[in-house]
C-alpha positions, 0 to 999 in steps of 0.5 A: 632831413637829408632826403630830397623833397617830393614833387608832384608834377601831374595827377599821374604822379600821385600814385608814387606818393605813398612810397616816397612820403616817408622820405619827404624833407619838407616841413609843414610847420610854422616855426613859432611852434616849438613842440610841433617840430619834434612831433613831426619828426616822430612820424618819420621813425621806424615803422615798428612803432605802435600805431594810433587809431588812424593806422599811422605809426606813432611812438607816443600817441597823445591824449585829448588833453595832451594835444590841447596843451601842445596846441596851446603851447604851439600858438602862445609864443613871442607874438602874444607879448606884442598884442598890446602894441597891436591894440594901440594900432587898432583901438581898445574896442575895435581891436578886441572885436577884430581880434576875435573875428580874425581868430575865428577865421584862422580856425576856420581856415585850419579846418579847411586845411585839415579837411582837404588833407584828410580828403586827399589821404582818402582819395589817393590811399596815402599812408600818411596825411599829407603836410601843408605844402603837399596838401596844396600841391596835390589839391592843384595836381588833382584839380581842374586840368588847367591848374594842374601844371601849377601844382609844383609852383604852389608847393614851392610857394608854400615852402617859400612862405614857410621859410620866410615865416621861420626866418622872420621869427628868428629875426624877431627872436634876435631882437627880442632876446637882445632887447630884454638883455639890454633892459636887464643890464641897464638896471645894473648900469651896464649900458650898451647899444642894442646892436652890441647886445645883438652881437653878444647873443649871436655866439650862443645862438649860432652854437645852438643852431649847429645842433642837427638832431632834434632829439637833443633840442627837445629838453630845451623846448620843454624848458622854454615852454615852462619859462614862457608860461611863467613869464606871461603869468607874471606879466599879466600880474603887473598889467592887471594892477591899477588898471585905468578906466576903458574910457581913457583909451580910444575905442578905435585908432586912426585908420592909417594904423590898422595895417600894422595891427593886422600884421601883428595879430596874424603873426600871433595867430599863425599856427596853421602849420601845426594842426596836421602833425598834432592830429596825426599824433593823437591816439584818437584823431577823430576827436581833433575836429569835432565841435568840442574837439581839440582844435576848437577847444584849444583855439578858444583858449588861445583866442581868449588869451591873445585878446585879453593880453592885448586888451589889458596891455593897451588899457594899462600902458596906453600909447606907451605900450612897447613892442613887447609887454616885458619892456613896459614892466617897472624897472625897479621891481625884481620880478621884472628882471625875473620875467625878462630873464625867463623870456630871454632864455625861453626865446633863446632856447626856442631859436634853434627849433624854429630855425630847424624848419627852414634848414629842413626845407632848404638843405634837401634842395641844395643837396639835389642841385649841388650835391653830392658833397664830400662832407655833407655834415660840414656843408650843412653846418656852413648853410646853418651858419650862413642862415643864422648870420642872415637873420642876425644881419636883418635883425641888426638892420631892423631893430624895431621889434613891433614893426618887425613882427608886423612885417613878418605877419603881413607878408608870410603869416597872412599867406599861410593862414588866410590865402592858401586854405580858401584857394585849395577849397575853391579848387577842390569844389570846382573839380568836384562840381564843375562850379563853385557853390555861391555860399562857398565862393562868397565865404572864401572870397571874403577871407581872400579879400581880408588876406589880400588887403592885409597882405599888401596894406600891412606889408606897405605900412610895416616897410614904410614905418621901418624906413621912417624909423631907420631914417630917424 
């Protein structure tokens, strides 16, 4: 974690990548994805560990089923509880259709990233498959001559969006934990303002983020995943009780609300950064990308679940659906308190793991620019403290959970999931063929159009709605 990030300035530098990849401090993960951080760190352990079928040292290679479970847990986080609110901004039928479409496009972009990483590993004879940021950088540095000078900039852009995504998740987590804590205490007539609840949860979150070794965070991650699954099951139990007829809900919402839907849905699907480390951890990585492989099978379950939760949540609660379905649970039922308590602790336990990724990206850059420090540990702890306070301040400023999720999804998740993968495929095809085939150009142009429109309209609509909520 403390090593400076590797940078490729031109194609001549690529040969050096093999010897420096092991010390690469950049994390190619989206935060929402608690299980993946520990997987990525396993790759950095001793070369004496047993090797998988791909020749990469893996201490505990995973089976097909285990990898599907990791993929599932990595994609099902706090975003799934916001899908009812997403469907409110899209309409019952339109939301279901477009959610499936966006899910399929997201999976296709993950296949593009995997293929490009695999190609670069083979071409450059790399020991490890390059991570997200390195894949983008190497695609440009080995691409058309005019684009090679853009390689370091593209790497920085990926890492910037990864940091925005991760810190955005942390802001959402602050609001999520505080809001559910407020609902629990309100039931027992302990009434506080939401902002005070955020202050209450600040101390335990701050202390947990001072843990620098992921090994000590892994048990919390496993417990958080278990709590998340149990909480989701109970939430669906409530949502499926006494469902109204679908005709009672609008099939398509007003067009002005669609950008908010887009941002929330992309937030829920933003798992593109976890696919590379998961594949590298498999005992038989060739099964990851097959038609019935891990990625397609796991994401079929994820897309079905996300679409179902959004559909059922909006069908059940209609325009009253909240930014998180847990806030719609009946106040007088003990199970509601159980769900809110489970998810409160699940998200709180997940916070330091999500938080690890931006620290892993930012800290090496600070060391390189301002180091060496007399006490590197103290300096890193100060950085961690400042970043936690930053996320706390943003969460205090924007306490609207649904709008915050939509903003994070529109800005950073869109770029990572829908913009970078088609761009690197276009760059590669142009390098190999001297042109881009019509079908490839049409397909990637369509994805880029969705991404760009979603990026700008979603960001504008989210910021506008946040400003309006702030002025009320």
